[in-house]
C-alpha positions as CSV (number, residue, x, y, z in Angstrom):
1,X,75.2,44.8,5.7
2,X,77.5,42.0,4.3
3,X,80.6,40.2,5.3
4,X,83.4,39.0,3.0
5,X,84.4,35.4,3.3
6,X,87.5,34.0,1.7
7,X,91.3,33.4,1.9
8,X,94.2,35.3,0.5
9,X,93.5,36.3,-3.1
10,X,90.9,33.5,-3.6
11,X,87.3,33.8,-4.4
12,X,85.3,36.0,-1.9
13,X,81.7,35.2,-1.0
14,X,79.5,38.0,0.3
15,X,77.2,36.7,3.0
16,X,74.4,38.9,4.3
17,X,74.5,39.3,8.1
18,X,71.2,38.5,9.7
19,X,69.9,39.1,13.2
20,X,69.4,35.8,15.1
21,X,68.8,37.5,18.5
22,X,65.4,35.9,19.0
23,X,66.7,32.3,18.4
24,X,69.7,33.0,20.5
25,X,67.4,33.9,23.4
26,X,65.0,31.0,22.9
27,X,67.7,28.4,22.6
28,X,69.5,29.6,25.8
29,X,69.5,27.1,28.7
30,X,68.0,29.9,30.8
31,X,64.9,30.4,28.7
32,X,61.8,29.2,30.6
33,X,60.4,25.8,29.6
34,X,56.9,27.2,29.8
35,X,57.6,29.8,27.2
36,X,59.5,27.3,25.0
37,X,56.4,25.1,25.1
38,X,54.2,27.9,23.9
39,X,56.6,28.7,21.1
40,X,57.3,25.2,19.9
41,X,54.3,23.1,21.2
42,X,56.7,20.8,23.0
43,X,58.9,20.9,26.1
44,X,62.6,21.5,25.9
45,X,63.3,17.8,26.8
46,X,61.0,16.6,23.9
47,X,62.7,19.0,21.5
48,X,66.1,17.6,22.4
49,X,64.7,14.0,21.8
50,X,63.6,15.1,18.3
51,X,67.0,16.7,17.6
52,X,68.8,13.5,18.7
53,X,66.6,11.4,16.4
54,X,67.3,13.6,13.5
55,X,71.0,14.6,14.0
56,X,72.5,12.0,11.7
57,X,70.0,12.8,8.9
58,X,70.0,16.6,8.9
59,X,73.5,17.6,10.2
60,X,75.8,19.3,7.7
61,X,79.5,20.0,7.8
62,X,81.2,23.4,7.7
63,X,82.7,24.5,4.5
64,X,85.5,27.0,3.7
65,X,82.9,29.5,2.8
66,X,80.5,29.3,5.7
67,X,79.6,27.5,8.9
68,X,76.8,25.0,8.8
69,X,73.5,25.7,10.5
70,X,73.4,23.7,13.7
71,X,71.0,20.7,14.0
72,X,69.0,22.4,16.8
73,X,68.4,25.5,14.7
74,X,67.5,23.4,11.7
75,X,64.9,21.4,13.7
76,X,63.7,24.6,15.4
77,X,62.9,26.3,12.0
78,X,60.8,23.3,11.0
79,X,59.0,22.9,14.3
80,X,58.2,26.6,14.5
81,X,56.9,26.7,11.0
82,X,54.6,23.7,11.6
83,X,53.5,25.0,15.0
84,X,52.6,28.5,13.9
85,X,52.0,28.2,10.2
86,X,53.9,31.5,10.0
87,X,54.8,32.7,6.5
88,X,58.4,31.9,5.5
89,X,59.3,35.6,5.2
90,X,58.5,36.0,8.9
91,X,60.2,32.7,9.8
92,X,63.3,34.1,7.9
93,X,63.4,37.2,10.0
94,X,62.8,35.4,13.3
95,X,65.7,33.0,12.8
96,X,68.1,35.2,10.9
97,X,68.1,33.0,7.8
98,X,67.2,33.5,4.2
99,X,63.7,32.7,3.0
100,X,64.9,30.0,0.6
101,X,67.1,28.5,3.3
102,X,64.1,28.3,5.7
103,X,62.0,26.6,3.0
104,X,64.7,24.1,2.3
105,X,65.2,23.3,6.1
106,X,61.5,22.7,6.6
107,X,61.3,20.2,3.8
108,X,64.5,18.5,4.8
109,X,63.5,18.1,8.4
110,X,60.0,16.9,7.5
111,X,61.4,14.4,5.1
112,X,63.8,13.1,7.7
113,X,60.9,12.8,10.3
114,X,58.8,10.8,7.8
115,X,61.6,8.6,6.5
116,X,63.7,8.0,9.6
117,X,61.3,8.5,12.6
118,X,57.9,7.5,11.4
119,X,58.6,3.8,11.2
120,X,59.7,3.9,14.9
121,X,56.8,5.9,16.3
122,X,53.8,5.2,14.0
123,X,53.4,1.4,14.3
124,X,50.6,-1.0,14.5
125,X,50.4,-2.4,18.1
126,X,52.0,-5.8,18.8
127,X,50.2,-8.4,20.9
128,X,51.1,-7.0,24.3
129,X,50.3,-3.4,23.4
130,X,47.2,-4.4,21.6
131,X,45.9,-6.1,24.7
132,X,46.5,-3.0,26.8
133,X,44.8,-0.8,24.2
134,X,41.8,-3.1,24.0
135,X,41.4,-3.1,27.8
136,X,41.5,0.7,27.9
137,X,38.9,0.9,25.1
138,X,36.7,-1.7,26.8
139,X,36.8,0.4,30.0
140,X,35.5,3.4,27.9
141,X,32.9,1.6,25.9
142,X,32.2,-1.9,27.2
143,X,33.1,-3.3,23.8
144,X,36.0,-5.8,23.9
145,X,38.6,-6.4,21.2
146,X,38.9,-2.8,20.0
147,X,42.5,-2.0,19.0
148,X,41.9,1.4,17.3
149,X,39.6,4.1,16.3
150,X,39.7,5.5,12.8
151,X,39.1,9.0,11.7
152,X,39.6,11.0,8.5
153,X,40.1,14.8,8.3
154,X,40.7,17.3,5.5
155,X,43.6,19.7,5.3
156,X,42.7,22.9,3.3
157,X,44.9,23.7,0.3
158,X,45.1,26.3,-2.4
159,X,43.4,25.2,-5.7
160,X,46.0,23.1,-7.5
161,X,47.1,23.9,-11.0
162,X,46.3,20.4,-12.3
163,X,43.7,17.8,-11.4
164,X,41.8,20.5,-9.6
165,X,38.4,18.7,-9.7
166,X,39.7,15.8,-7.7
167,X,40.7,18.1,-4.8
168,X,37.4,20.0,-4.8
169,X,35.7,19.5,-1.5
170,X,32.0,19.8,-2.1
171,X,30.9,19.3,1.5
172,X,33.2,22.1,2.8
173,X,32.2,24.3,-0.1
174,X,28.5,23.9,0.7
175,X,29.0,24.4,4.4
176,X,31.3,27.4,4.2
177,X,29.8,29.0,1.1
178,X,33.3,29.3,-0.2
179,X,35.0,27.2,-2.8
180,X,37.2,24.7,-0.9
181,X,40.0,22.3,-1.9
182,X,41.6,19.8,0.5
183,X,43.8,16.8,1.0
184,X,42.8,13.9,3.3
185,X,44.5,12.4,6.3
186,X,43.2,9.1,7.6
187,X,44.6,7.7,10.9
188,X,43.9,4.9,13.3
189,X,44.4,6.1,16.9
190,X,45.1,4.0,20.0
191,X,43.5,4.5,23.4
192,X,46.0,7.2,24.4
193,X,45.5,9.3,21.3
194,X,48.7,8.3,19.4
195,X,48.5,7.3,15.7
196,X,49.2,3.7,14.9
197,X,48.4,3.8,11.2
198,X,48.3,6.8,8.7
199,X,47.2,7.3,5.2
200,X,48.0,10.7,3.8
201,X,47.5,12.5,0.5
202,X,44.3,11.4,-1.3
203,X,42.4,14.3,-2.8
204,X,39.5,15.9,-0.9
205,X,36.8,14.8,-3.3
206,X,37.2,11.2,-2.0
207,X,34.8,10.0,0.7
208,X,36.0,8.4,3.9
209,X,35.0,5.0,2.4
210,X,37.0,5.6,-0.8
211,X,40.1,6.8,1.1
212,X,39.9,3.6,3.3
213,X,39.7,1.4,0.3
214,X,43.0,2.9,-1.1
215,X,44.8,2.7,2.2
216,X,47.4,0.1,3.3
217,X,45.2,-0.6,6.3
218,X,42.5,-1.9,4.0
219,X,44.8,-3.6,1.5
220,X,47.3,-5.2,3.8
221,X,45.6,-5.6,7.2
222,X,41.9,-5.7,6.6
223,X,41.4,-7.7,3.4
224,X,43.9,-10.5,4.2
225,X,42.5,-10.7,7.7
226,X,45.6,-9.7,9.6
227,X,43.4,-7.9,12.2
228,X,42.3,-11.2,13.8
229,X,39.5,-11.2,16.3
230,X,39.8,-7.4,16.7
231,X,37.8,-4.3,15.9
232,X,38.8,-1.0,14.5
233,X,36.0,1.4,15.3
234,X,34.8,4.1,12.8
235,X,32.0,6.5,12.2
236,X,29.0,6.1,9.9
237,X,31.2,7.2,6.9
238,X,33.0,3.8,7.1
239,X,31.6,0.4,6.1
240,X,30.8,-2.4,8.5
241,X,33.2,-5.2,7.9
242,X,34.6,-8.2,9.7
243,X,37.3,-6.0,11.3
244,X,35.5,-2.6,11.2
245,X,32.8,-1.8,13.7
246,X,30.6,1.2,12.9
247,X,27.3,2.6,14.2
248,X,23.8,1.9,12.9
249,X,22.8,4.6,10.4
250,X,19.2,3.7,9.5
251,X,16.2,5.4,11.0
252,X,14.0,4.2,14.0
253,X,16.8,2.6,16.0
254,X,16.0,0.1,18.8
255,X,17.2,0.8,22.4
256,X,20.1,-1.7,21.9
257,X,21.1,0.0,18.6
258,X,21.1,3.4,20.4
259,X,23.2,2.0,23.1
260,X,25.8,0.6,20.7
261,X,25.9,3.9,18.8
262,X,26.6,5.7,22.0
263,X,29.5,3.4,22.9
264,X,30.9,3.5,19.4
265,X,30.8,7.3,19.6
266,X,32.8,7.2,22.8
267,X,35.5,5.2,21.1
268,X,35.4,7.4,18.0
269,X,35.7,10.4,20.3
270,X,39.2,9.3,21.3
271,X,40.3,9.6,17.6
272,X,38.4,12.9,17.1
273,X,40.1,14.4,20.2
274,X,43.5,13.2,18.9
275,X,42.9,15.0,15.6
276,X,41.8,18.1,17.4
277,X,45.1,18.1,19.4
278,X,47.0,17.5,16.1
279,X,45.5,20.6,14.5
280,X,45.8,22.7,17.7
281,X,49.5,21.8,18.0
282,X,50.4,22.3,14.4
283,X,48.8,25.6,13.3
284,X,50.0,25.0,9.7
285,X,47.1,22.5,9.4
286,X,44.4,25.0,10.2
287,X,44.8,27.2,7.1
288,X,45.6,26.9,3.4
289,X,49.2,26.1,3.1
290,X,52.0,27.6,1.0
291,X,53.5,24.1,0.7
292,X,53.4,22.6,-2.8
293,X,51.0,19.8,-3.3
294,X,53.8,17.4,-4.0
295,X,55.5,18.2,-0.7
296,X,52.4,18.4,1.4
297,X,52.1,14.6,2.3
298,X,55.7,14.8,3.7
299,X,54.8,17.8,5.9
300,X,51.6,16.2,7.1
301,X,53.5,13.0,7.9
302,X,56.0,15.0,9.9
303,X,53.1,16.5,11.9
304,X,51.8,13.1,12.7
305,X,55.2,11.9,13.8
306,X,55.7,14.9,16.1
307,X,52.2,14.4,17.5
308,X,53.0,10.9,18.6
309,X,56.3,12.0,20.1
310,X,54.5,14.7,22.1
311,X,51.7,12.4,23.2
312,X,54.0,9.7,24.4
313,X,56.2,12.2,26.2
314,X,53.2,13.6,28.1
315,X,53.4,17.0,26.5
316,X,50.0,18.5,26.7
317,X,48.8,21.0,24.1
318,X,49.7,24.4,25.5
319,X,47.0,27.0,26.1
320,X,48.3,29.6,23.6
321,X,46.1,32.1,21.8
322,X,47.0,30.7,18.4
323,X,46.3,27.1,19.5
324,X,42.5,27.5,19.7
325,X,40.8,25.2,17.2
326,X,37.4,23.5,16.9
327,X,37.5,20.4,14.7
328,X,34.7,20.1,12.2
329,X,34.5,17.3,9.6
330,X,31.3,16.7,7.8
331,X,29.5,13.5,8.7
332,X,28.7,11.2,5.9
333,X,27.1,7.7,5.5
334,X,29.0,5.0,3.6
335,X,27.4,4.1,0.3
336,X,28.1,0.4,0.9
337,X,27.3,0.5,4.6
338,X,27.2,-3.3,5.4
339,X,29.8,-5.5,3.7
340,X,29.7,-8.6,5.9
341,X,26.7,-10.6,7.2
342,X,28.9,-12.0,9.9
343,X,29.9,-8.5,11.0
344,X,26.2,-7.5,11.0
345,X,25.3,-10.4,13.3
346,X,28.3,-9.6,15.6
347,X,27.2,-6.0,15.8
348,X,23.7,-7.0,16.7
349,X,25.0,-9.4,19.4
350,X,27.3,-6.7,20.9
351,X,24.3,-4.2,20.9
352,X,22.1,-6.8,22.7
353,X,24.8,-7.6,25.2
354,X,25.6,-3.9,26.0
355,X,21.9,-3.2,26.7
356,X,21.0,-6.3,28.7
357,X,24.1,-7.3,30.6
358,X,26.4,-4.3,30.5
359,X,29.1,-6.4,29.0
360,X,30.9,-6.2,25.7
361,X,31.8,-9.5,24.2
362,X,33.3,-9.3,20.8
363,X,31.2,-12.1,19.4
364,X,33.6,-13.2,16.6
């Protein structure tokens, strides 16, 4: 069914009437918050915070031909799509909007999240926050001076039309016995599980070490020494550097080296758990996406932004059937595993101290 829109004898535009009963129900003040959380992976209060942040960027004005889609509905279309990974044709039916309109809304809201909100919520910790983060990590591991844990995950994609070899993920292909392509997401996580640095978009053929070397973290913070007297903790797929603490990867470890590896694993577990929550919240990350390769970094960035907002708002990941997810990323060993003699000596000293005194001096 369609409705004619126009004035007098002027041009008439036929607009298809669509059913928005579901959204009208969900957006009602009477709709239970618990059900809203299951649907959108965040509380009503957090959703309103997101809408307020985005209002100026995504709001549109009514025209003579049609009323603009409200900000709350625009944001809801995007959040629902990210949360469920539901195909656009189903999102269209659920919200009573055209497929192309839903696609456009998702990209517009994701772009606004990345451009307008990311600089506010994904930030390297300042001195006071860094001290609190370090204290928390030290309570977990006994290692002092840790300001973040780094982890890299892969997001599955459909084989791209160009540069296909660079996105080929050999490790996932061998493990799953199915040709796999992916895009990488590298993040540093604070002690609460929020992201403080993100690097998104490098092809899946790159190792964790290669992605790190191309990231702003490495180029702007690590190499010039802006991480002063502090550690970022990574797994064995990252190199040992003056600011990067990683486990021992050789055979026949001593007791002290075993101890350090256990403590490093505890810190790294905070990042791993954060990525697991990220992928549980945003179901679009669990399967090969319909999003074009060019647009995917923007969508992934939006997921990271919303993750931080939910984490800092205290919104736990809901126990919904479609939230179940077990994170699995292949363990690798960095080719150039030790890049600093001073860092190697510092790691040995930390290992010795952890074993013999229960402390965790940073030994810079």
